[in-house]
C-alpha positions as CSV (number, residue, x, y, z in Angstrom):
1,X,-52.7,43.4,17.7
2,X,-53.5,39.6,17.9
3,X,-52.7,39.3,14.0
4,X,-49.9,41.3,14.6
5,X,-48.4,39.2,17.2
6,X,-49.3,36.1,15.3
7,X,-47.5,37.2,12.1
8,X,-44.6,38.3,14.6
9,X,-44.4,34.8,16.0
10,X,-44.9,33.2,12.7
11,X,-42.2,35.1,11.3
12,X,-39.8,34.2,14.2
13,X,-40.5,30.6,13.6
14,X,-40.0,30.8,9.9
15,X,-36.6,32.1,10.5
16,X,-36.0,29.5,13.2
17,X,-36.8,26.7,11.0
18,X,-34.6,28.2,8.3
19,X,-31.5,28.4,10.8
20,X,-32.2,24.8,11.8
21,X,-32.3,23.7,8.4
22,X,-29.1,25.7,7.3
23,X,-27.1,24.1,10.0
24,X,-28.5,20.6,9.2
25,X,-27.6,20.8,5.6
26,X,-24.0,22.1,6.5
27,X,-23.5,19.5,9.0
28,X,-24.7,16.8,6.3
29,X,-22.5,18.1,3.8
30,X,-19.6,17.9,5.9
31,X,-20.4,14.3,7.2
32,X,-21.0,13.1,3.5
33,X,-17.5,14.8,2.5
34,X,-15.9,12.6,5.4
35,X,-17.6,9.6,4.4
36,X,-16.5,9.9,0.7
37,X,-13.0,10.5,1.9
38,X,-13.0,7.6,4.2
39,X,-14.3,5.1,1.6
40,X,-11.8,6.4,-0.9
41,X,-9.1,5.9,1.6
42,X,-10.2,2.2,2.3
43,X,-10.4,1.6,-1.5
44,X,-6.9,2.8,-1.6
45,X,-5.8,0.5,0.8
46,X,-7.3,-2.4,-0.9
47,X,-5.8,-1.8,-4.3
48,X,-2.5,-1.1,-2.7
49,X,-2.4,-4.2,-0.8
50,X,-3.3,-6.3,-3.7
51,X,-0.7,-4.7,-5.8
52,X,2.0,-5.5,-3.1
53,X,0.8,-9.1,-3.4
54,X,1.0,-9.3,-7.0
55,X,4.5,-7.4,-7.1
56,X,5.7,-10.1,-4.6
57,X,4.4,-12.8,-6.7
58,X,6.0,-11.3,-10.0
59,X,9.2,-11.0,-8.3
60,X,9.0,-14.8,-7.0
61,X,7.8,-16.3,-10.4
62,X,10.4,-14.1,-12.6
63,X,13.2,-16.3,-11.0
64,X,11.8,-19.9,-12.0
65,X,11.7,-21.5,-15.3
66,X,7.8,-22.4,-15.1
67,X,4.7,-21.6,-12.8
68,X,3.3,-25.3,-12.0
69,X,0.0,-25.7,-10.2
70,X,1.7,-26.7,-7.0
71,X,4.1,-23.5,-6.8
72,X,1.2,-21.3,-7.5
73,X,-1.1,-22.9,-5.0
74,X,1.7,-22.7,-2.2
75,X,2.6,-18.9,-3.1
76,X,-1.3,-18.0,-2.5
77,X,-1.6,-20.0,0.6
78,X,1.4,-18.4,2.0
79,X,0.4,-15.0,1.2
80,X,-2.2,-15.5,4.3
81,X,-4.7,-13.2,2.6
82,X,-6.4,-11.3,5.5
83,X,-9.3,-8.9,5.8
84,X,-7.4,-6.2,3.7
85,X,-7.9,-8.4,0.7
86,X,-11.7,-8.5,1.1
87,X,-13.5,-7.8,-2.2
88,X,-10.9,-9.6,-4.5
89,X,-11.9,-13.0,-5.6
90,X,-8.4,-14.6,-5.1
91,X,-5.2,-14.3,-7.1
92,X,-5.1,-15.9,-10.6
93,X,-2.1,-16.7,-13.1
94,X,-2.5,-16.3,-16.8
95,X,0.5,-17.8,-19.0
96,X,1.4,-15.9,-22.1
97,X,1.3,-18.3,-25.1
98,X,1.5,-18.2,-28.8
99,X,-1.5,-19.8,-30.8
100,X,0.3,-22.9,-32.2
101,X,0.9,-23.9,-28.5
102,X,-2.3,-24.3,-27.4
103,X,-2.7,-28.1,-27.7
104,X,0.6,-28.6,-25.8
105,X,-0.5,-25.8,-23.2
106,X,-4.0,-27.8,-22.8
107,X,-2.4,-31.1,-22.3
108,X,0.2,-29.9,-19.7
109,X,-2.4,-28.0,-17.6
110,X,-4.9,-30.8,-17.6
111,X,-1.9,-33.1,-16.2
112,X,-1.6,-30.6,-13.4
113,X,-5.0,-30.0,-12.6
114,X,-6.2,-33.6,-13.1
115,X,-9.2,-32.1,-14.8
116,X,-10.3,-31.2,-18.5
117,X,-8.9,-27.8,-19.5
118,X,-10.0,-26.1,-22.9
119,X,-8.8,-22.5,-24.1
120,X,-11.9,-20.3,-25.1
121,X,-12.3,-18.7,-27.4
122,X,-10.1,-20.0,-30.2
123,X,-7.7,-17.2,-31.5
124,X,-8.5,-15.6,-35.0
125,X,-5.5,-15.4,-37.8
126,X,-4.7,-11.9,-36.8
127,X,-3.7,-12.8,-32.9
128,X,-0.3,-13.6,-32.1
129,X,-0.6,-14.0,-28.4
130,X,-2.7,-15.6,-25.8
131,X,-3.5,-15.3,-22.0
132,X,-5.7,-17.7,-20.8
133,X,-6.7,-18.2,-17.1
134,X,-4.4,-20.9,-16.2
135,X,-4.9,-21.1,-12.3
136,X,-7.2,-19.3,-10.1
137,X,-7.2,-19.5,-6.4
138,X,-9.0,-20.3,-3.8
139,X,-10.4,-22.9,-5.9
140,X,-13.9,-22.6,-5.9
141,X,-16.9,-23.4,-8.2
142,X,-16.9,-19.7,-9.7
143,X,-12.9,-19.8,-10.1
144,X,-13.5,-22.9,-12.1
145,X,-15.7,-21.1,-14.5
146,X,-12.8,-18.8,-15.4
147,X,-10.3,-21.5,-16.2
148,X,-9.2,-21.5,-19.8
149,X,-10.8,-18.1,-20.8
150,X,-8.2,-16.3,-22.9
151,X,-8.3,-12.8,-21.5
152,X,-6.2,-11.1,-24.3
153,X,-8.9,-11.6,-26.5
154,X,-11.1,-9.2,-24.9
155,X,-10.4,-5.4,-25.6
156,X,-10.4,-3.7,-22.0
157,X,-8.4,-6.9,-20.4
158,X,-5.9,-6.6,-23.5
159,X,-5.6,-2.9,-23.0
160,X,-4.8,-3.4,-19.1
161,X,-2.6,-6.0,-19.9
162,X,-0.6,-4.1,-22.5
163,X,-0.5,-0.9,-20.2
164,X,0.9,-3.2,-17.2
165,X,3.5,-4.6,-19.8
166,X,4.7,-1.1,-20.5
167,X,4.7,0.4,-16.9
168,X,5.8,-3.0,-15.4
169,X,3.5,-2.2,-12.4
170,X,0.0,-3.2,-11.2
171,X,-2.7,-1.8,-13.6
172,X,-6.4,-2.2,-13.3
173,X,-8.7,-2.9,-16.3
174,X,-11.9,-0.9,-17.2
175,X,-15.7,-2.0,-16.3
176,X,-16.0,-5.7,-17.4
177,X,-18.0,-8.8,-16.4
178,X,-15.9,-11.6,-14.5
179,X,-15.7,-14.7,-16.7
180,X,-16.6,-16.5,-13.3
181,X,-20.0,-14.6,-13.1
182,X,-21.5,-17.2,-15.4
183,X,-23.3,-14.8,-17.6
184,X,-24.9,-12.7,-14.8
185,X,-24.6,-8.8,-15.3
186,X,-22.2,-8.2,-12.4
187,X,-19.7,-5.4,-13.4
188,X,-15.9,-6.2,-12.0
189,X,-12.6,-5.3,-12.8
190,X,-9.4,-7.1,-12.8
191,X,-5.7,-5.9,-11.7
192,X,-2.8,-7.2,-13.8
193,X,0.9,-7.3,-12.8
194,X,3.4,-8.9,-15.7
195,X,6.0,-11.5,-15.1
196,X,8.9,-11.3,-17.2
197,X,12.5,-13.1,-17.4
198,X,15.5,-11.6,-19.0
199,X,17.4,-13.6,-21.6
200,X,20.4,-13.0,-24.4
201,X,17.5,-12.1,-26.7
202,X,15.9,-9.3,-24.2
203,X,12.9,-9.7,-22.0
204,X,10.6,-12.5,-22.3
205,X,6.8,-12.2,-20.9
206,X,6.1,-15.4,-19.2
207,X,2.5,-14.3,-18.2
208,X,0.5,-12.0,-15.8
209,X,-0.4,-12.4,-12.1
210,X,-3.7,-11.0,-11.8
211,X,-6.4,-10.5,-9.0
212,X,-10.3,-10.3,-10.0
213,X,-12.9,-8.2,-8.2
214,X,-16.6,-8.3,-8.2
215,X,-17.2,-4.3,-8.0
216,X,-20.2,-4.6,-5.7
217,X,-18.1,-6.8,-3.3
218,X,-15.4,-4.5,-3.6
219,X,-17.4,-1.5,-2.6
220,X,-19.3,-3.7,0.3
221,X,-16.1,-4.7,1.9
222,X,-15.3,-1.3,2.7
223,X,-18.6,-0.2,4.2
224,X,-20.3,-0.5,7.4
225,X,-23.3,1.1,8.8
226,X,-21.4,3.2,11.3
227,X,-19.6,4.9,8.2
228,X,-22.4,5.6,6.0
229,X,-25.7,5.4,7.9
230,X,-28.8,5.7,5.6
231,X,-26.6,7.4,2.9
232,X,-26.3,6.2,-0.6
233,X,-22.9,5.3,-2.0
234,X,-22.0,4.7,-5.6
235,X,-18.8,3.6,-7.2
236,X,-17.8,4.5,-10.9
237,X,-14.9,3.5,-13.3
238,X,-13.7,7.0,-14.1
239,X,-16.1,9.7,-14.4
240,X,-19.5,9.6,-12.9
241,X,-21.9,8.7,-15.6
242,X,-24.6,5.7,-15.9
243,X,-22.5,3.5,-18.3
244,X,-19.5,4.0,-15.9
245,X,-21.1,2.7,-12.7
246,X,-19.5,-0.2,-11.1
247,X,-21.6,-0.8,-7.9
248,X,-23.9,0.8,-5.5
249,X,-25.0,0.8,-1.9
250,X,-28.5,1.9,-0.6
251,X,-29.0,3.5,-4.0
252,X,-32.6,4.3,-3.3
253,X,-32.0,6.2,-0.2
254,X,-30.1,9.0,-2.1
255,X,-32.2,11.9,-2.4
256,X,-30.5,14.8,-1.0
257,X,-27.1,16.4,-1.3
258,X,-24.1,14.7,-2.9
259,X,-20.4,14.8,-3.1
260,X,-17.8,12.8,-4.9
261,X,-14.0,12.2,-4.7
262,X,-11.4,10.4,-6.7
263,X,-9.4,7.5,-5.9
264,X,-6.4,5.5,-7.8
265,X,-6.9,2.0,-7.6
266,X,-3.8,0.1,-9.3
267,X,-2.9,3.2,-11.5
268,X,-6.7,3.6,-12.6
269,X,-8.8,6.6,-11.7
270,X,-12.4,5.4,-10.1
271,X,-14.9,7.7,-8.6
272,X,-16.6,7.5,-5.1
273,X,-20.0,9.2,-4.8
274,X,-21.9,9.7,-1.7
275,X,-25.4,11.2,-1.4
276,X,-27.6,12.1,1.7
277,X,-30.6,10.6,2.4
278,X,-31.9,13.8,3.9
279,X,-34.3,15.2,1.2
280,X,-36.4,18.5,1.0
281,X,-38.8,17.6,3.9
282,X,-38.4,19.3,7.3
283,X,-36.5,17.8,10.0
284,X,-38.3,16.8,13.3
285,X,-36.5,19.6,15.1
286,X,-37.9,21.9,12.5
287,X,-41.5,21.0,12.8
288,X,-41.4,21.1,16.7
289,X,-39.8,24.3,16.4
290,X,-42.6,25.6,13.9
291,X,-45.4,24.1,16.2
292,X,-43.8,25.4,19.2
293,X,-43.2,29.0,17.9
294,X,-46.9,29.3,16.6
295,X,-48.3,28.1,20.1
296,X,-46.2,29.9,22.7
297,X,-45.0,33.5,21.7
298,X,-43.4,33.9,25.1
299,X,-40.9,31.4,24.1
300,X,-39.7,32.7,20.8
301,X,-36.6,34.5,22.0
302,X,-35.5,31.3,23.9
303,X,-35.8,29.2,20.9
304,X,-33.8,31.8,18.7
305,X,-31.2,31.6,21.4
306,X,-30.8,28.1,21.4
307,X,-30.8,27.9,17.4
308,X,-28.1,30.5,17.6
309,X,-25.8,28.4,20.0
310,X,-26.5,25.3,17.8
311,X,-25.4,27.3,14.6
312,X,-22.3,28.1,16.4
313,X,-21.9,24.5,17.4
314,X,-22.3,23.3,13.7
315,X,-19.6,26.0,12.6
316,X,-17.1,24.4,14.9
317,X,-18.1,20.9,14.2
318,X,-17.5,21.9,10.2
319,X,-14.2,23.3,11.1
320,X,-13.3,20.2,13.1
321,X,-14.3,17.9,10.4
322,X,-12.3,19.9,7.9
323,X,-9.3,19.6,10.1
324,X,-9.5,15.9,10.5
325,X,-9.8,15.6,6.6
326,X,-6.6,17.6,6.2
327,X,-4.8,15.6,8.7
328,X,-5.8,12.2,7.3
329,X,-4.8,13.5,4.0
330,X,-1.6,14.2,5.1
331,X,-1.1,11.0,7.0
332,X,-2.1,9.2,4.0
333,X,0.5,10.8,1.8
334,X,3.2,10.4,4.4
335,X,2.3,6.8,4.6
336,X,2.4,6.2,0.8
337,X,5.7,7.9,0.5
338,X,7.5,5.7,3.2
339,X,5.7,2.6,2.0
340,X,7.0,3.3,-1.5
341,X,10.5,4.1,-0.3
342,X,10.8,0.7,1.7
343,X,9.3,-1.1,-1.2
344,X,12.0,0.2,-3.3
345,X,14.6,-0.7,-0.8
346,X,13.3,-4.1,-0.9
347,X,12.9,-4.4,-4.5
348,X,16.7,-3.3,-4.9
349,X,17.5,-6.0,-2.3
350,X,15.5,-8.7,-3.9
351,X,16.9,-8.1,-7.3
352,X,20.7,-7.8,-6.3
353,X,20.3,-10.9,-3.9
354,X,18.7,-13.0,-6.8
355,X,21.7,-11.8,-8.9
356,X,24.4,-13.1,-6.6
357,X,22.6,-16.2,-5.1
358,X,23.7,-19.6,-6.7
359,X,20.5,-21.3,-5.5
360,X,17.3,-20.9,-3.9
361,X,18.4,-21.5,-0.5
362,X,21.0,-18.9,-0.7
363,X,18.7,-16.6,-2.1
364,X,16.1,-17.3,0.8
365,X,18.7,-16.9,3.5
366,X,20.1,-13.7,2.3
367,X,16.8,-11.9,1.4
368,X,15.6,-13.4,5.0
369,X,18.4,-11.6,7.0
370,X,18.3,-8.2,4.9
371,X,14.5,-8.0,5.3
372,X,14.7,-8.7,9.1
373,X,17.4,-6.0,9.4
374,X,15.0,-3.5,7.7
375,X,12.2,-4.8,10.1
376,X,14.5,-4.3,13.4
377,X,15.2,-0.8,12.3
378,X,11.6,-0.3,11.4
379,X,10.6,-1.4,15.1
380,X,13.0,1.4,16.4
381,X,11.4,4.0,14.0
382,X,8.1,2.8,15.3
383,X,9.1,3.4,19.0
384,X,10.0,6.9,18.3
385,X,7.0,7.4,16.3
386,X,9.3,8.0,13.1
387,X,11.1,10.9,14.9
388,X,15.0,10.9,15.3
389,X,16.6,7.7,16.4
390,X,19.8,7.4,18.2
391,X,22.9,6.0,16.4
392,X,23.7,3.7,19.3
393,X,20.3,2.0,19.4
394,X,20.6,1.2,15.5
395,X,23.9,-0.4,16.2
396,X,23.2,-2.4,19.6
397,X,19.9,-3.7,17.5
398,X,21.7,-5.1,14.8
399,X,24.5,-6.6,16.8
400,X,22.1,-8.0,19.5
401,X,22.6,-11.6,18.6
402,X,26.4,-11.4,19.3
403,X,26.2,-9.2,22.3
404,X,25.7,-12.3,24.5
405,X,28.8,-14.2,23.5
406,X,31.7,-13.8,26.0
407,X,34.6,-14.8,23.9
408,X,33.7,-12.2,21.4
409,X,34.3,-8.5,22.2
410,X,32.1,-5.8,21.1
411,X,33.4,-2.0,21.6
412,X,30.6,0.5,20.8
413,X,31.4,4.1,21.7
414,X,30.6,7.5,20.7
415,X,28.6,10.6,21.3
416,X,24.7,11.2,21.0
417,X,23.7,11.5,17.6
418,X,20.3,11.3,16.3
419,X,19.4,10.1,12.7
420,X,16.5,10.7,10.3
421,X,14.1,7.7,9.7
422,X,15.3,7.1,6.3
423,X,18.9,7.4,6.9
424,X,18.4,5.2,10.0
425,X,17.0,2.4,7.8
426,X,20.2,2.7,5.3
427,X,22.5,2.9,8.2
428,X,21.1,-0.4,10.0
429,X,21.3,-2.2,6.8
430,X,25.0,-1.3,6.3
431,X,25.7,-2.4,10.0
432,X,23.7,-5.9,9.4
433,X,25.9,-6.5,6.2
434,X,29.1,-5.8,8.3
435,X,27.9,-8.0,11.3
436,X,26.7,-10.7,8.9
437,X,30.2,-10.7,7.1
438,X,32.1,-10.8,10.5
439,X,30.0,-13.6,12.0
440,X,30.8,-15.7,8.7
441,X,34.4,-14.9,7.8
442,X,35.6,-12.0,10.3
443,X,36.0,-11.0,13.8
444,X,32.7,-12.5,15.2
445,X,33.4,-16.0,13.6
446,X,35.9,-17.1,16.2
447,X,36.7,-16.6,19.9
448,X,39.1,-13.8,20.7
449,X,37.6,-11.7,17.8
450,X,36.7,-8.1,18.5
451,X,34.6,-5.5,16.6
452,X,35.1,-2.0,17.5
453,X,32.4,0.5,16.2
454,X,33.1,4.2,17.1
455,X,31.7,7.5,15.8
456,X,32.4,11.0,15.9
457,X,30.8,14.2,14.9
458,X,32.2,16.2,12.1
459,X,30.4,19.2,12.7
460,X,26.5,20.0,13.0
461,X,25.3,18.1,9.7
462,X,27.6,14.8,9.7
463,X,28.9,12.0,11.8
464,X,31.8,9.8,11.0
465,X,31.4,6.0,11.8
466,X,34.4,3.8,11.9
467,X,34.2,-0.3,12.0
468,X,37.2,-2.0,12.8
469,X,37.7,-5.8,13.2
470,X,40.5,-7.4,15.0
471,X,41.6,-10.9,16.3
472,X,39.7,-12.8,13.6
473,X,41.0,-15.1,10.7
474,X,43.0,-13.3,8.0
475,X,41.2,-11.9,5.3
476,X,41.8,-13.8,1.9
477,X,43.2,-11.2,-0.6
478,X,41.7,-12.9,-3.5
479,X,38.4,-12.9,-1.9
480,X,35.0,-12.6,-4.4
481,X,33.1,-9.3,-4.0
482,X,29.6,-10.3,-2.5
483,X,26.4,-8.7,-2.3
484,X,27.0,-7.1,1.2
485,X,29.9,-5.3,-0.4
486,X,27.8,-4.1,-3.3
487,X,25.0,-3.1,-1.2
488,X,27.2,-0.9,1.2
489,X,29.1,0.7,-1.6
490,X,26.2,1.4,-3.8
491,X,22.7,1.2,-2.3
492,X,23.8,2.7,1.3
493,X,26.5,5.1,0.0
494,X,23.7,6.7,-2.3
495,X,20.9,6.6,0.3
496,X,23.2,8.3,2.6
497,X,24.7,10.7,0.0
498,X,28.4,10.1,1.0
499,X,31.1,7.7,-0.1
500,X,31.9,4.6,1.8
501,X,35.7,3.5,2.8
502,X,35.7,-0.2,2.7
503,X,39.0,-2.1,3.2
504,X,39.4,-5.7,3.5
505,X,42.9,-5.6,5.0
506,X,44.6,-9.0,6.1
507,X,44.4,-8.2,9.7
508,X,40.6,-7.4,9.5
509,X,38.0,-5.5,7.6
510,X,37.7,-1.8,8.1
511,X,34.7,0.6,7.1
512,X,34.2,4.0,7.5
513,X,30.8,5.7,6.9
514,X,29.7,9.1,7.0
515,X,26.0,9.7,8.0
516,X,24.1,13.0,7.7
517,X,22.7,14.7,10.9
518,X,19.4,16.6,9.8
519,X,17.0,18.6,12.0
520,X,13.5,17.0,12.5
521,X,12.0,19.7,10.4
522,X,13.7,18.3,7.1
523,X,11.9,15.1,7.3
524,X,8.6,16.3,8.9
525,X,5.3,15.4,7.1
526,X,5.4,16.9,3.8
527,X,2.1,18.2,3.8
528,X,2.5,20.1,7.2
529,X,5.4,21.6,6.0
530,X,3.9,22.7,2.9
531,X,1.2,24.5,4.8
532,X,3.7,26.1,7.2
């Protein structure tokens, strides 16, 4: 009987230990999966932030004939690089030159930097293009090591630059060692954005904006102890293999289960791997349970009860982690979608404003007003948590600068109509352009002028908005078509999916817009709608 009791208690203790270890393994697997997703999301944000900065610089430098050191330094300073840019070693400029231009290029850059400047390595007879590092800021001792290095002479850098030139978007290189490392074996990569100008002979490449990354600094910038604990984290360029390894954090601690997830950084696939620090040894709880079960037979059933409850709690925790991962992925996809839409609008505004502007001041003024109009409507959408926004709120926000002027009358009337987020952005931009035109040339430019904005419903899915100006200066019959007219008739009309009636009558401007009325379910988070 004593042997039977001992064996029974030992069996219960062994089963209890097995249950504990299974629960710990499941919880650890969920936590390392969550950690990998969090690190991948953070790295994706770092890459998107860098890509946005490079796109902004490319749009600016495409409008100037040359990129001198003073202009490039001012551009980098005005970016006000923040914590989202941690991991990057700054922003650089590599001018595109031909081999026969090396001498003149070195002399010109030496005069701007007031320091010796030499292009290395010298090109061979088959090379017809060079892309030497011209400027790199912040200006540090490390950054100066890279000046003059011809990045186009190295295959991985050249491949990334050629791809960026083909796609006209930020593109990351493969695994390389940065020129500023001074010979140390510290893996890194670069993100390139081409800068081209249009001419009668076609597009001419001026050079590349780029951002260098030390891979270890890039990984460390998104890691903190509360996120990874004692776990090991590794970053790979592409698939997981020793030759593709870029960086690691607490690599020696990785002795247990592992998981991996892919992340796109500047259109290049990288892999984040997280490995548990929990190996094959029993946890403290398992050891105590084993000793306690062997010592006290009377408490064996109570221990089993506690372990069952713990297993149930582990299942709830696993379900919670899975739900949180799904929600975070949905929000990330929605954020990427909306950011891309906004960037597309901004790029269109920049392109058309540049085409119509006669000088840099006109370009900056026009661009500032239109970006502010987008920002004002974004504030409304943020207040509504990107739900529907009343059409009246969009109109009053855009006309707020003129509402307090007693000599100028505003007549705003219409039923309650709610707009979808993207429709509200386009509609707000149209009202901004009409108000800007009226304040410069129309009814809002003189006392006694009046602007009437009235809207009605044309059913459940469409609203008609009419803008009418009276009492202002006569509208010239030979007026030129401006960017505002083109934006309303093309971009806004396209986004709202309806035609625009825009009449510059002598007595005042009249514009009729048709705005779609959509149900919230039509623009809800796409991932959630897919699940439904």
